[in-house]
C-alpha positions as CSV (number, residue, x, y, z in Angstrom):
1,M,0.1,0.3,0.0
2,T,1.1,3.6,-0.9
3,E,1.2,6.0,2.2
4,L,-1.4,6.6,4.2
5,P,-3.6,9.2,2.7
6,D,-4.4,12.1,5.2
7,L,-6.9,11.3,7.8
8,E,-8.9,14.8,7.9
9,E,-9.2,13.7,3.8
10,L,-10.7,9.9,4.8
11,V,-13.4,11.9,7.2
12,N,-14.0,14.3,5.0
13,A,-14.7,11.9,2.0
14,S,-16.5,9.5,4.4
15,H,-20.3,7.9,3.7
16,V,-22.2,6.2,6.1
17,V,-24.9,4.2,5.1
18,S,-27.3,1.2,6.1
19,L,-28.8,-1.1,4.0
20,P,-32.0,-3.1,4.7
21,M,-31.5,-6.3,4.2
22,R,-34.4,-9.8,2.8
23,V,-33.7,-11.5,6.3
24,Q,-31.8,-11.4,9.7
25,F,-28.1,-12.1,8.7
26,R,-25.4,-12.7,11.6
27,G,-28.4,-11.1,13.8
28,V,-28.8,-7.9,11.9
29,R,-31.3,-6.7,9.5
30,H,-29.5,-3.6,8.6
31,R,-25.9,-3.4,7.4
32,E,-23.6,-0.1,8.2
33,A,-21.0,0.4,6.2
34,L,-18.6,3.6,5.6
35,L,-17.6,4.5,2.2
36,F,-15.4,6.8,0.9
37,Q,-13.9,7.9,-2.7
38,G,-9.8,8.4,-3.9
39,P,-8.0,8.8,-7.1
40,A,-8.1,4.9,-7.9
41,G,-11.8,4.6,-6.8
42,W,-14.1,3.6,-4.0
43,G,-13.6,1.9,-1.0
44,E,-15.3,0.4,2.0
45,F,-14.7,0.5,5.5
46,S,-17.2,-2.2,7.4
47,P,-16.0,-4.4,10.0
48,F,-18.4,-5.6,12.0
49,L,-19.4,-3.7,15.2
50,E,-18.1,-6.0,18.1
51,Y,-14.9,-6.4,16.0
52,G,-12.1,-3.8,18.3
53,S,-9.7,-1.5,16.8
54,N,-7.0,-3.3,16.6
55,E,-9.1,-6.4,14.3
56,A,-11.0,-3.6,12.7
57,S,-7.6,-1.6,11.7
58,S,-7.0,-4.1,8.4
59,W,-10.9,-3.7,7.0
60,L,-9.5,0.6,6.8
61,R,-6.0,-0.4,5.4
62,A,-8.1,-2.8,2.5
63,A,-10.6,0.0,1.9
64,I,-7.7,2.4,1.5
65,E,-6.0,-0.2,-1.0
66,A,-9.0,-0.2,-2.9
67,A,-9.7,3.3,-3.1
68,W,-5.9,4.7,-3.5
69,D,-4.0,1.6,-5.2
70,G,-6.5,0.2,-6.9
71,Y,-6.6,-3.7,-7.8
72,P,-3.7,-6.0,-8.9
73,H,-4.2,-7.2,-12.7
74,P,-6.9,-9.6,-13.1
75,V,-6.1,-13.4,-14.5
76,R,-9.6,-14.1,-15.2
77,D,-12.8,-11.4,-16.6
78,E,-15.8,-13.7,-14.4
79,V,-16.0,-14.9,-11.1
80,P,-18.4,-18.0,-10.5
81,V,-20.1,-17.1,-7.5
82,N,-22.4,-19.2,-4.7
83,A,-25.7,-18.3,-3.3
84,T,-25.6,-18.0,1.0
85,L,-28.5,-18.9,2.4
86,P,-28.7,-17.6,6.2
87,A,-30.0,-20.2,9.0
88,V,-34.1,-19.1,7.7
89,G,-36.4,-21.8,8.4
90,Q,-37.0,-24.7,5.9
91,D,-40.3,-22.6,4.7
92,Q,-38.2,-19.5,4.1
93,V,-35.6,-21.8,2.0
94,E,-37.2,-21.5,-1.6
95,S,-38.1,-17.8,-1.2
96,V,-34.5,-16.8,-0.3
97,L,-32.5,-19.0,-3.3
98,A,-35.3,-17.1,-5.6
99,A,-32.9,-14.3,-5.3
100,Y,-29.8,-15.7,-6.3
101,D,-28.9,-15.9,-10.5
102,A,-27.8,-19.8,-11.5
103,T,-27.8,-21.3,-8.2
104,H,-25.3,-23.7,-8.9
105,T,-23.6,-24.1,-5.4
106,V,-25.2,-22.9,-2.2
107,K,-23.3,-22.4,1.1
108,V,-25.9,-23.2,4.5
109,K,-25.5,-21.3,7.3
110,V,-25.9,-23.7,10.1
111,A,-25.0,-23.9,14.3
112,E,-27.0,-20.6,14.6
113,Q,-27.6,-19.6,18.1
114,G,-30.8,-20.5,19.2
115,Q,-31.2,-23.5,16.7
116,D,-30.7,-27.1,16.8
117,L,-29.2,-29.9,14.6
118,A,-32.5,-30.8,12.9
119,Q,-33.4,-27.3,11.8
120,D,-30.2,-27.8,10.1
121,V,-30.6,-30.9,8.6
122,A,-33.9,-29.7,7.4
123,R,-32.6,-26.5,6.0
124,V,-29.7,-28.4,3.9
125,A,-32.3,-31.2,3.0
126,E,-34.5,-28.2,1.7
127,V,-31.8,-27.3,-0.5
128,R,-30.9,-30.8,-1.9
129,R,-34.5,-31.1,-2.5
130,L,-34.8,-27.9,-4.5
131,L,-31.3,-28.4,-6.0
132,P,-30.2,-31.6,-6.6
133,D,-27.3,-31.2,-8.7
134,A,-26.1,-28.4,-6.7
135,A,-22.8,-28.2,-4.8
136,I,-24.0,-27.5,-1.3
137,R,-21.3,-26.5,1.8
138,I,-22.0,-25.3,5.2
139,D,-20.2,-22.9,7.1
140,A,-20.8,-23.2,10.9
141,N,-18.8,-20.0,12.2
142,A,-17.5,-22.3,14.7
143,G,-20.4,-22.4,16.7
144,W,-20.4,-26.4,17.7
145,N,-18.0,-28.0,19.9
146,H,-16.4,-31.1,18.9
147,Q,-19.0,-33.8,19.7
148,E,-21.6,-31.2,18.1
149,A,-19.5,-31.4,15.3
150,M,-19.0,-35.0,14.6
151,A,-22.6,-35.5,14.9
152,A,-23.3,-32.7,12.5
153,L,-21.1,-34.0,9.9
154,E,-22.7,-37.7,10.5
155,A,-26.1,-36.3,9.8
156,L,-25.2,-34.0,6.8
157,A,-22.9,-36.2,5.0
158,G,-25.4,-37.6,3.2
159,F,-26.0,-34.7,1.8
160,G,-23.0,-34.8,0.1
161,L,-21.5,-31.4,1.4
162,Q,-18.6,-30.0,-0.9
163,Y,-17.0,-28.8,2.3
164,A,-17.8,-27.6,5.9
165,E,-16.0,-24.0,7.0
166,Q,-15.3,-23.4,10.2
167,P,-17.0,-26.2,12.1
168,V,-15.1,-25.5,15.7
169,A,-13.2,-22.6,17.2
170,S,-9.8,-23.4,17.3
171,I,-7.1,-24.5,14.8
172,E,-6.4,-27.5,16.9
173,G,-10.0,-28.3,16.8
174,L,-10.3,-27.8,12.7
175,A,-7.2,-30.5,13.2
176,R,-9.1,-32.7,15.3
177,V,-12.2,-32.7,13.7
178,R,-10.7,-33.3,10.1
179,E,-8.9,-36.2,11.9
180,E,-11.7,-38.0,13.0
181,V,-13.6,-37.3,9.9
182,A,-11.0,-39.2,8.1
183,R,-11.1,-42.1,10.3
184,R,-14.7,-42.2,9.9
185,G,-14.6,-41.9,6.1
186,L,-17.6,-39.1,5.7
187,G,-15.8,-37.8,2.7
188,V,-16.3,-34.0,4.1
189,L,-13.3,-31.5,3.5
190,I,-12.4,-28.9,6.4
191,A,-12.6,-25.2,5.5
192,A,-10.7,-22.7,8.0
193,D,-11.9,-19.1,7.9
194,E,-12.2,-17.7,11.4
195,S,-9.1,-19.6,11.9
196,V,-7.2,-17.7,8.7
197,R,-8.7,-14.3,9.4
198,K,-8.7,-13.9,12.8
199,E,-5.6,-15.1,14.0
200,S,-2.5,-13.1,14.4
201,D,-0.8,-15.8,12.0
202,P,-2.9,-16.7,8.7
203,L,-0.5,-19.4,7.8
204,A,-1.1,-21.5,11.3
205,V,-4.2,-23.3,10.2
206,A,-1.8,-24.6,6.9
207,R,1.4,-25.3,8.9
208,A,-1.2,-27.2,11.5
209,G,-2.5,-29.4,8.5
210,A,-6.0,-28.3,10.1
211,A,-7.7,-27.8,6.7
212,D,-8.0,-28.7,3.1
213,L,-8.9,-25.0,2.0
214,I,-9.0,-22.1,3.5
215,I,-11.5,-18.8,3.3
216,I,-9.9,-15.5,2.3
217,K,-11.5,-11.8,2.4
218,A,-10.1,-9.1,1.4
219,Q,-11.3,-6.5,4.1
220,P,-10.1,-8.5,7.1
221,L,-6.8,-9.5,5.6
222,G,-6.0,-6.2,4.9
223,G,-6.9,-6.2,1.1
224,V,-6.2,-7.8,-2.3
225,R,-2.2,-8.0,-2.2
226,R,-1.8,-9.3,1.3
227,A,-4.7,-11.8,1.2
228,L,-2.7,-13.0,-2.5
229,Q,-0.1,-13.6,-0.5
230,I,-1.2,-15.3,2.1
231,V,-2.8,-17.7,-0.2
232,A,0.7,-18.2,-2.1
233,D,2.0,-18.8,1.6
234,A,-0.7,-21.1,2.5
235,G,-0.3,-23.6,-0.5
236,L,-4.0,-24.7,0.1
237,P,-6.9,-24.1,-2.2
238,A,-8.8,-20.8,-1.3
239,V,-12.5,-19.7,-1.7
240,V,-13.0,-15.8,-1.5
241,S,-15.8,-14.3,0.2
242,S,-17.4,-11.7,1.5
243,A,-18.1,-10.0,4.7
244,L,-22.0,-9.1,3.8
245,D,-20.6,-6.4,2.3
246,T,-22.2,-3.3,0.0
247,S,-21.9,-3.6,-3.8
248,I,-17.8,-1.7,-3.2
249,G,-16.6,-4.5,-0.8
250,L,-18.0,-6.9,-3.6
251,R,-16.0,-5.8,-6.0
252,Q,-13.2,-5.5,-4.0
253,G,-14.0,-9.4,-3.4
254,A,-13.9,-10.2,-7.0
255,A,-10.8,-8.3,-7.5
256,L,-9.1,-10.5,-5.5
257,A,-10.5,-13.9,-6.7
258,A,-10.4,-12.5,-10.3
259,A,-6.1,-12.2,-9.6
260,L,-5.9,-15.7,-7.7
261,P,-3.9,-18.2,-10.2
262,E,-6.4,-20.9,-9.3
263,L,-9.8,-20.8,-8.6
264,P,-11.0,-24.4,-7.8
265,Y,-14.5,-23.4,-6.2
266,A,-17.1,-20.6,-6.6
267,C,-16.8,-17.9,-4.3
268,G,-19.1,-16.4,-1.5
269,L,-19.0,-13.1,-3.7
270,A,-23.5,-13.3,-4.0
271,T,-24.7,-11.7,-0.6
272,G,-25.6,-8.4,-2.5
273,S,-28.4,-10.6,-3.1
274,L,-29.5,-10.4,0.6
275,F,-30.0,-6.6,0.5
276,T,-33.1,-4.9,-0.8
277,S,-30.8,-2.1,-2.1
278,D,-27.4,-1.1,-2.5
279,V,-25.4,2.0,-2.8
280,T,-25.5,2.0,-6.3
281,T,-27.5,2.2,-9.4
282,D,-25.6,-1.2,-11.2
283,R,-25.9,-3.2,-8.1
284,F,-23.0,-5.8,-8.2
285,V,-25.0,-9.4,-8.4
286,A,-24.3,-12.4,-10.4
287,V,-25.4,-13.1,-13.8
288,N,-25.6,-16.6,-15.0
289,G,-23.8,-17.7,-11.9
290,A,-21.0,-15.1,-12.1
291,L,-20.0,-11.8,-11.4
292,Q,-18.6,-10.0,-14.5
293,L,-15.3,-7.5,-13.3
294,R,-16.5,-3.6,-14.1
295,Q,-15.8,-0.8,-11.9
296,I,-18.5,0.3,-9.3
297,V,-19.3,3.6,-8.4
298,A,-21.5,4.7,-5.5
299,D,-24.8,6.6,-6.5
300,P,-25.1,10.0,-4.5
301,Q,-29.0,9.9,-4.4
302,L,-28.7,6.5,-2.8
303,L,-25.7,7.5,-0.4
304,R,-28.4,10.2,0.7
305,R,-30.9,7.8,1.1
306,H,-29.5,5.0,3.2
307,A,-27.3,7.9,5.3
308,V,-27.1,7.1,8.9
309,S,-28.2,9.1,11.5
310,S,-25.9,11.5,12.7
311,E,-25.2,9.4,16.2
312,R,-24.7,6.8,14.1
313,S,-22.1,8.5,11.6
314,A,-20.2,10.3,14.1
315,W,-19.4,6.7,15.8
316,W,-18.4,5.4,12.5
317,R,-15.8,8.6,12.2
318,A,-14.5,7.8,15.5
319,R,-14.0,4.2,14.3
320,L,-11.8,5.4,11.3
321,V,-9.7,7.5,13.2
322,E,-9.1,4.8,15.8
323,C,-8.1,2.3,13.5
324,Y,-6.3,5.1,11.2
325,G,-4.0,5.6,14.5
326,E,-3.7,1.7,14.8
327,L,-2.3,1.8,10.9
328,L,-0.1,4.8,11.8
329,G,1.4,2.6,14.7
330,T,2.0,-0.5,12.3
331,E,3.4,2.1,9.3
332,Q,6.5,3.6,11.7
């Protein structure tokens, strides 16, 4: 990344929005994000509200890279994407999937707090009924312990899972689950997400042999170029995913996927379909199951329509200032 832009420039250029969602996702019905425009285009800073400044500063680094440095040269001009199914009831599965174009791959959220395994099985079973030929992957967001994970994988393996993403929390736990899955012959690959992006050493999961593939996200890993280096160093297949971004952030994820030397799996970058509106009139959504690389520009009218209250705007700008201080500390 080039030299940090002036903080005052970032603050003055920022727009804070709240986008309504079709269904609840990660416990929210509105997604807040801070956006700004730089010489190379638009950047998005949208760490989840519970993240501290140290973790959130990587998201700011990624936003500055997008707006000031732009993206590396792509090796492909389209990126295949999966549909993402939140932890909705079985009766809502069909309507949620209907918002996606060409659902050849579906990621199903499981292990939702307050739900049980029977609900997870019913949700996955309904996806398989509706889409008998689709690739199905599940994402537990580290919501199970070892016993729960193994019971769930035993119950769900029969649906032909492509992989199970972060079934348990720790790297050691992932390695233990992966070993047990192999011992039982369940045939389910294990993917690491939080154990890559939330660890101080994103390569620890690869060194521990704890996963068959890794999930990478441009914002949490500090930008496209840093994420590309992590994939190269890890030596594992990678799936690029979003962090429930606006179209601005999704374009950044697509830049990462488009620059990877190999892309063996569909990417989790179609989450724009979970929103009822966006910050651009030309929303970055899939066509025929893929995202086409193109420039995404925020629309002034939509930025005004979805602007947050003055209190929320002040909160986000204070967060930007705090994270900027974290980045300054790492630059020195």
